[in-house]
C-alpha positions in Angstrom: -13.0 18.6 15.6 -10.6 20.6 13.4 -10.5 19.1 9.9 -8.3 20.0 7.1 -9.6 19.5 3.5 -6.7 19.3 1.1 -6.9 19.4 -2.7 -4.1 18.8 -5.2 -4.3 21.3 -8.1 -1.5 19.4 -9.9 -3.5 16.2 -9.5 -0.4 14.5 -7.9 1.1 14.0 -4.5 4.8 13.3 -4.2 6.3 12.2 -0.9 8.7 9.4 0.1 8.0 7.6 3.4 10.6 8.2 6.2 13.4 5.6 6.1 13.0 4.8 2.4 15.0 5.8 -0.6 13.3 7.7 -3.4 14.2 4.9 -5.9 12.3 2.3 -3.8 9.2 3.7 -5.6 7.1 4.1 -2.4 4.6 6.9 -1.7 3.7 8.1 1.8 -0.1 7.9 1.6 -1.7 9.5 3.5 0.7 12.2 4.5 2.2 11.4 7.9 1.3 13.5 10.9 4.9 14.4 11.2 5.0 15.8 7.7 1.8 17.7 8.2 3.0 19.5 11.3 6.4 20.3 9.7 4.6 21.8 6.7 2.5 24.0 9.0 5.5 25.3 10.8 7.4 25.9 7.6 4.4 27.8 6.2 4.4 30.0 9.4 7.9 31.0 8.8 7.6 31.5 5.0 4.2 33.0 4.7 3.3 34.4 8.1 6.8 35.8 8.8 7.4 34.3 12.2 10.5 35.4 14.0 13.6 33.3 13.7 13.5 33.0 17.5 10.7 30.5 17.0 6.9 30.2 16.6 4.7 32.5 18.6 3.1 31.1 21.8 -0.2 30.5 20.1 1.5 28.5 17.4 3.4 26.5 19.9 0.2 25.5 21.8 -1.5 24.7 18.5 1.3 22.4 17.3 1.5 20.7 20.7 -2.2 20.1 20.7 -2.2 18.6 17.2 0.8 16.5 18.1 -0.9 15.1 21.2 -3.3 12.9 19.1 -3.2 10.7 16.0 -5.3 12.2 13.3 -7.8 10.2 11.2 -7.9 10.4 7.4 -10.4 10.4 4.7 -8.7 9.3 1.5 -9.8 10.1 -2.1 -9.3 7.4 -4.8 -5.6 7.4 -5.8 -3.3 5.4 -8.0 0.3 4.8 -7.5 2.3 5.9 -10.6 5.9 6.5 -11.5 8.2 7.7 -14.2 11.9 7.0 -14.5 14.6 9.1 -16.1 18.3 9.6 -16.2 19.3 12.7 -14.1 22.5 14.6 -15.0 25.1 14.6 -12.2 27.0 17.7 -13.4 30.2 15.7 -14.0 31.8 13.9 -16.9 32.5 10.2 -17.3 34.3 8.6 -20.2 33.9 11.9 -22.2 30.1 12.1 -21.6 28.0 13.7 -18.9 27.4 11.2 -16.2 23.8 10.4 -15.2 21.9 8.3 -12.7 18.6 6.5 -13.0 16.0 8.2 -10.9 12.4 7.0 -10.1 9.8 9.7 -9.7 6.9 8.1 -7.8 3.6 9.8 -6.9 0.0 9.2 -6.0 -2.3 10.3 -8.8 -5.1 11.9 -6.9 -6.8 13.9 -9.7 -9.6 16.0 -8.3 -10.0 14.0 -5.1 -10.0 15.7 -1.7 -8.0 14.5 1.3 -9.5 14.9 4.8 -7.4 15.1 8.0 -9.2 15.2 11.3 -7.7 15.8 14.8 -9.8 14.9 17.8 -8.8 17.9 19.9 -10.4 21.0 21.1 -8.8 24.3 19.9 -9.2 27.7 21.4 -10.5 30.4 19.1 -7.1 32.0 18.5 -5.6 28.6 17.8 -8.3 27.7 15.4 -7.9 31.1 13.6 -4.2 30.5 13.3 -4.7 27.0 11.9 -7.1 28.3 9.3 -4.6 31.0 8.3 -1.8 28.4 8.0 -4.0 26.1 6.0 -4.9 28.9 3.6 -1.3 29.8 3.2 -0.1 26.2 2.7 1.4 25.9 -0.7 2.7 22.3 -1.0 2.9 19.1 0.9 5.8 16.6 0.5 7.8 17.5 -2.6 7.5 21.0 -3.9 5.6 20.0 -7.0 2.8 18.6 -4.8 0.8 21.8 -4.8 -2.1 21.9 -2.4 -5.1 24.0 -1.5 -6.2 23.5 2.0 -9.1 24.8 4.1 -10.0 24.3 7.7 -13.5 23.1 8.7 -15.0 22.2 12.1 -17.1 19.1 12.1 -18.0 16.5 14.6 -18.9 14.0 11.9 -16.3 11.3 11.5 -18.1 9.4 8.8 -15.7 8.4 6.0 -12.6 9.1 8.1 -11.8 5.4 8.1 -8.0 5.5 8.1 -7.2 5.2 11.7 -4.3 4.2 14.0 -4.5 0.7 15.5 -2.6 -2.4 16.4 -2.9 -5.8 14.7 -5.9 -6.7 16.9 -7.8 -3.7 15.6 -7.8 -5.0 12.0 -11.3 -4.2 10.5 -11.2 -7.4 8.4 -10.3 -8.5 4.9 -9.5 -5.7 2.4 -7.4 -3.7 4.9 -3.7 -3.3 5.3 -1.4 -1.8 7.9 1.1 0.9 7.2 3.6 2.8 9.3 3.6 6.6 9.5 5.9 8.9 11.3 4.1 10.9 14.0 5.3 13.3 16.8 5.3 12.4 20.4 3.3 14.5 22.7 5.2 17.4 24.2 5.1 15.9 27.7 6.3 12.5 26.5 9.2 14.1 24.8 10.3 16.1 27.9 10.3 12.9 29.9 12.1 11.0 27.1 14.7 13.7 26.7 15.5 13.8 30.5 16.1 10.1 30.5 18.1 10.1 27.3 20.3 12.9 28.6 20.9 11.1 31.9 21.8 7.9 30.0 24.3 9.8 27.8 25.9 11.5 30.8 26.3 8.1 32.5 27.9 6.6 29.5 30.3 9.6 29.4 31.1 9.2 33.1 29.6 12.5 34.1 27.9 12.9 37.4 25.4 15.8 37.1 24.9 15.8 40.9 28.3 17.1 41.7 28.5 20.4 43.6 31.2 21.7 41.3 31.6 20.5 37.8 35.0 20.5 36.2 35.2 22.6 33.1 35.8 19.6 30.8 32.6 17.9 32.1 30.6 21.1 31.6 31.8 21.2 28.1 30.8 17.5 27.5 27.4 18.1 29.1 26.8 21.1 26.8 27.8 19.0 23.8 25.4 16.2 24.9 22.5 18.7 25.3 23.2 20.0 21.8 22.4 16.5 20.5 18.9 16.6 22.0 16.5 19.4 20.9 15.1 21.2 24.0 11.4 20.6 23.2 9.0 19.1 20.6 8.8 22.3 18.5 12.6 22.2 18.1 12.4 18.6 17.1 10.0 19.4 14.3 12.4 22.0 13.0 15.6 20.0 12.7 16.9 19.5 9.2 18.2 16.4 7.5 21.8 17.5 7.6 21.7 17.8 11.4 20.2 14.3 11.7 22.9 12.9 9.4 25.7 14.6 11.3 24.6 13.2 14.7 23.7 9.8 13.3 19.9 9.9 14.0 18.1 7.3 12.0 14.8 8.7 13.2 14.1 12.3 14.3 14.1 12.8 18.0 10.6 13.5 19.3 9.0 11.2 16.6 7.5 7.7 16.8 6.1 5.2 14.3 2.4 4.7 14.3 0.6 1.9 12.6 -2.5 2.9 10.6 -5.2 0.8 9.0 -6.2 1.8 5.5 -8.1 0.0 2.7 -6.0 -2.2 0.5 -7.2 -0.4 -2.6 -6.2 3.1 -1.2 -3.2 3.3 -3.6 -3.7 0.8 -6.4 -0.7 0.2 -8.8 -2.8 0.2 -11.9 -4.5 2.5 -14.4 -7.1 4.8 -12.7 -10.5 3.3 -12.5 -12.9 5.2 -14.7 -15.4 7.2 -12.8 -18.7 8.5 -14.1 -18.8 12.2 -13.8 -21.9 14.0 -12.9 -21.4 16.7 -15.5 -23.7 16.3 -18.4 -22.6 16.1 -22.0 -25.0 16.7 -24.9 -26.0 13.5 -26.7 -24.1 12.7 -29.9 -25.1 10.2 -32.6 -21.6 9.0 -33.5 -18.3 8.3 -31.7 -15.2 7.3 -33.7 -12.5 5.2 -32.0 -9.0 4.6 -33.4 -7.8 1.0 -33.2 -4.1 0.2 -32.7 -2.2 -2.9 -31.8 -0.2 -2.9 -28.6 3.0 -3.7 -30.4 2.5 -0.8 -32.8 2.6 -3.2 -35.7 -0.2 -2.2 -38.1 -0.1 -5.6 -39.7 -1.2 -7.2 -36.5 -4.6 -5.5 -36.6 -7.5 -7.9 -37.4 -8.5 -8.3 -41.0 -11.7 -6.8 -42.4 -13.3 -10.3 -42.4 -13.3 -10.3 -38.6 -15.7 -7.3 -38.3 -18.4 -9.4 -36.7 -16.4 -11.0 -33.9 -14.6 -7.7 -33.2 -17.9 -6.0 -32.9 -19.2 -8.6 -30.4 -16.1 -8.4 -28.3 -16.2 -4.6 -28.1 -19.9 -4.6 -27.4 -19.4 -6.9 -24.4 -16.6 -4.6 -23.1 -18.7 -1.4 -23.6 -21.7 -2.9 -21.8 -19.6 -4.1 -18.9 -17.9 -0.7 -18.6 -21.2 1.1 -18.6 -22.5 -1.3 -15.9 -19.5 -0.4 -13.7 -19.9 3.3 -14.2 -23.6 4.0 -14.2 -25.3 0.6 -13.7 -26.9 0.1 -17.1 -26.8 1.7 -20.5 -29.9 1.4 -22.6 -28.3 2.7 -25.8 -25.3 0.4 -25.6 -27.1 -2.7 -24.5 -30.3 -2.3 -26.5 -32.4 -3.3 -23.5 -34.5 -1.3 -21.1 -34.0 -1.1 -17.4 -35.8 -4.5 -17.0 -33.3 -6.0 -19.5 -36.0 -6.4 -22.1 -35.2 -5.6 -25.8 -36.3 -2.1 -26.8 -39.7 -1.8 -28.5 -38.3 0.5 -31.2 -35.9 -1.5 -33.3 -32.4 -0.4 -34.4 -32.3 2.7 -32.3 -29.5 1.6 -30.1 -25.8 1.4 -30.8 -24.3 -0.1 -33.9 -20.6 -1.0 -33.7 -19.2 -0.7 -37.1 -15.5 -1.7 -37.5 -14.0 0.1 -40.5 -11.0 -0.1 -42.7 -10.5 3.6 -43.4 -7.1 3.4 -44.9 -8.0 0.7 -47.4 -5.3 -1.9 -46.4 -7.8 -4.6 -45.6 -7.3 -4.3 -41.8 -9.7 -2.8 -39.3 -8.3 0.4 -38.0 -11.3 2.3 -36.6 -14.6 1.6 -34.9 -17.7 3.8 -35.6 -20.3 3.7 -32.8 -23.5 5.0 -34.2 -26.8 5.2 -32.4 -29.9 6.8 -34.0 -31.3 7.4 -30.5 -28.2 9.3 -29.4 -25.3 8.3 -27.1 -26.1 9.8 -23.7 -23.7 11.0 -21.1 -23.3 7.6 -19.5 -22.7 5.9 -22.8 -20.1 8.4 -23.8 -18.3 7.9 -20.5 -18.3 4.2 -21.0 -16.9 4.6 -24.6 -14.2 6.9 -23.3 -13.3 4.6 -20.4 -12.9 1.5 -22.6 -9.3 1.5 -23.6 -8.8 -2.1 -24.8 -10.4 -4.7 -27.0 -9.0 -8.0 -28.1 -8.5 -10.1 -31.2 -7.8 -13.6 -31.9 -4.2 -14.7 -31.7 -2.4 -11.3 -31.4 -3.6 -10.0 -28.0 -4.8 -6.6 -26.9 -5.9 -3.8 -29.2 -5.7 -0.2 -27.9 -8.6 2.1 -28.3 -8.5 5.9 -28.4 -11.3 8.4 -29.0 -10.7 10.0 -32.4 -13.9 12.1 -32.6 -17.5 12.4 -31.6 -20.5 14.4 -32.9 -22.9 13.8 -35.7 -22.4 12.7 -39.2 -21.6 16.2 -40.5 -18.8 16.4 -38.0 -17.3 13.1 -38.9 -17.8 13.4 -42.6 -15.8 16.7 -42.5 -12.6 14.8 -41.5 -9.7 15.3 -44.0 -8.1 12.6 -46.0 -7.4 9.7 -45.8 -10.3 9.0 -43.4 -12.9 11.5 -44.5 -13.9 10.0 -47.9 -14.8 6.6 -46.5 -16.8 8.1 -43.7 -18.6 10.4 -46.1 -19.4 7.2 -48.2 -21.1 5.8 -45.1 -23.2 9.0 -44.8 -24.1 9.2 -48.5 -21.2 11.3 -49.9 -23.1 14.6 -49.9 -26.0 16.3 -48.1 -28.6 14.9 -50.5 -27.5 11.3 -50.1 -27.0 8.7 -52.9 -29.2 6.6 -55.2 -26.9 3.6 -55.2 -25.4 1.8 -52.3 -23.0 -1.2 -52.3 -22.0 -3.7 -49.6 -18.9 -3.0 -47.6 -19.6 -6.1 -45.5 -21.8 -9.0 -46.5 -25.6 -8.9 -46.0 -26.7 -12.0 -44.1 -30.5 -12.5 -44.4 -32.2 -12.6 -41.0 -34.7 -15.2 -42.0 -34.8 -18.3 -44.3 -34.8 -17.3 -47.9 -37.7 -18.0 -50.1 -38.1 -17.7 -53.8 -40.8 -15.0 -53.6 -42.8 -13.0 -51.1 -41.7 -11.1 -48.0 -39.0 -13.7 -47.2 -37.3 -13.4 -50.5 -34.0 -11.6 -50.6 -35.7 -8.4 -51.9 -38.6 -8.8 -49.4 -36.2 -9.1 -46.4 -34.1 -6.1 -47.6 -37.2 -3.9 -48.0 -38.6 -5.0 -44.6 -35.3 -4.0 -43.0 -35.4 -0.7 -44.8 -38.9 -0.1 -43.7 -38.1 -0.8 -40.1 -35.5 2.0 -40.3 -37.9 4.4 -41.9 -36.3 4.2 -45.3 -38.0 3.7 -48.8 -38.0 0.4 -50.6 -35.1 -0.4 -52.8 -36.0 0.1 -56.5 -33.4 -2.5 -57.5 -31.3 -5.1 -55.7 -28.2 -6.4 -57.6 -26.5 -9.5 -56.3 -22.8 -9.8 -57.3 -21.6 -13.2 -58.3 -18.5 -14.4 -56.4 -17.4 -16.2 -59.6 -17.0 -12.9 -61.4 -16.7 -10.2 -58.8 -13.5 -10.0 -56.6 -15.3 -8.3 -53.6 -18.0 -10.9 -53.6 -15.4 -13.7 -53.8 -13.5 -12.1 -50.8 -16.8 -11.8 -48.9 -16.9 -15.6 -48.5 -14.1 -15.3 -45.9 -16.1 -13.1 -43.6 -17.2 -14.4 -40.2 -21.0 -14.6 -40.4 -22.0 -16.4 -37.2 -22.1 -14.7 -33.9 -20.3 -16.4 -31.0 -22.5 -15.0 -28.3 -25.9 -15.0 -29.9 -28.3 -16.9 -32.1 -26.9 -18.1 -35.4 -28.4 -16.8 -38.6 -31.2 -18.7 -40.3 -28.9 -19.4 -43.2 -25.1 -19.1 -43.1 -24.8 -17.2 -46.3 -23.7 -13.7 -47.2 -24.4 -11.5 -50.2 -22.6 -8.6 -51.7 -25.3 -6.3 -53.0 -25.9 -3.0 -54.7 -29.2 -1.3 -53.8 -30.8 1.2 -56.1 -33.3 3.8 -54.9 -35.7 6.0 -56.8 -34.6 9.1 -54.8 -31.3 9.8 -53.0 -31.3 8.5 -49.4 -29.0 9.4 -46.6 -26.9 6.8 -44.7 -25.7 5.0 -42.9 -27.4 1.9 -44.1 -26.8 -1.3 -42.2 -29.1 -4.3 -42.7 -29.7 -7.9 -41.8 -28.3 -10.3 -39.3 -25.5 -9.0 -37.2 -26.0 -5.4 -38.4 -25.4 -4.0 -34.9 -22.0 -5.7 -34.9 -20.6 -4.8 -38.3 -22.3 -7.0 -40.9 -24.6 -5.6 -43.7 -22.8 -2.3 -43.9 -23.4 -0.3 -47.1 -21.4 2.6 -48.7 -22.6 5.1 -51.2 -21.5 4.5 -54.8 -20.0 7.6 -56.4 
């Protein structure tokens, strides 16, 4: 079966269904059989230099064969999208150039490939001509719908699930019926034309069976024949002005066919993220910019909500990764059997940051010592929203990815605070201070491994870092930052509570400089216990 595979280099397909106005915002998807055959004929004239007398005989038989059957389609994922703008009308009104509001609607196809399959047998010369026409085809629908088409022969109809059918042929839930304009077969049109011409002559009071026709009747008969193209090929070549002049609401030689397609064939929503097979090198960090949907920077969550924001975003990332690749070890922290990883703290940390110093969270640093693989990066890129209490959706945008050296080299005003997380310079820092409160993971004891110092050193050891030489606890009665830290959320909503609901603002001292980032304690994968280097 001849099959056309059509790609859209512009990633878009623009076409308005027959009988609808462009401002109705509808897209003819898939392209109708009528549109496809007209495009092939137009390509023959424009690219193959057919004579103005009409298509060659091989082309005529080819078109008539393709018109004799309703093709089946294989649709790529597509999204219905539109823009609206005021188009100049080249005239003035009230001293200003007059405009009209115009909708530009299209199917966002991206790199998908459309398949069109006709269940007909073509002769060798017909097939060669169809391949030549497909290769020369420049656009389909509106002129900005660029296409690249190739012809293939296949008997495999798998995936070509858009088919013509009546209501009784409905495959079931999740399918919808659409009408597409299609040509009649050449034989049907000849019969229809003869009957239509006879009816028109009868209405005009002309008897074509007379032996001698009066001159006036001959003139009327000629005029009536001019309203009906002589054959199907001529029907496919009539222009819109001719149809309007003669009052045709539907081109002669055409018919409406009802096709069944899946309901999600043209979804009116943002494109669903797709996991691409191309592999990206693992990175240790990804930085997301956070913005409120209203554009009001004051509506961003305060720094004290770092923990709940981290939890919300973590749930979104894990869900997105599940949709794309099934499961992400680095984002979830669990292996394929959903068991926690044996090596602690190697998976992703979601650190909400206030990089401009206004007390509100404006960025999210996703840091994973084990590296963010291709699937995790795809999930992070595809997650476009997070939420916060009371003010609605937060928009996410990828601001950068790479390792610490890449992010620390960002210019002001964001670079210095990122460099503080890494340790300020290549050697690291001896002293580190809390940016978010440290919450002990276990009950505090006066001395021993469960004391404050013991728990901190145990956490440092689990991350392969040396013990802290000194641990200074700031008193909230005398230190402003320690006082402000009392307002931080310290209990996870979706997880076990801490052993003690208490947070400390600390300064850690090390014998030798250490490199960051340093995140310790309860909720450290969601934004608590973050330390920054002290200059």
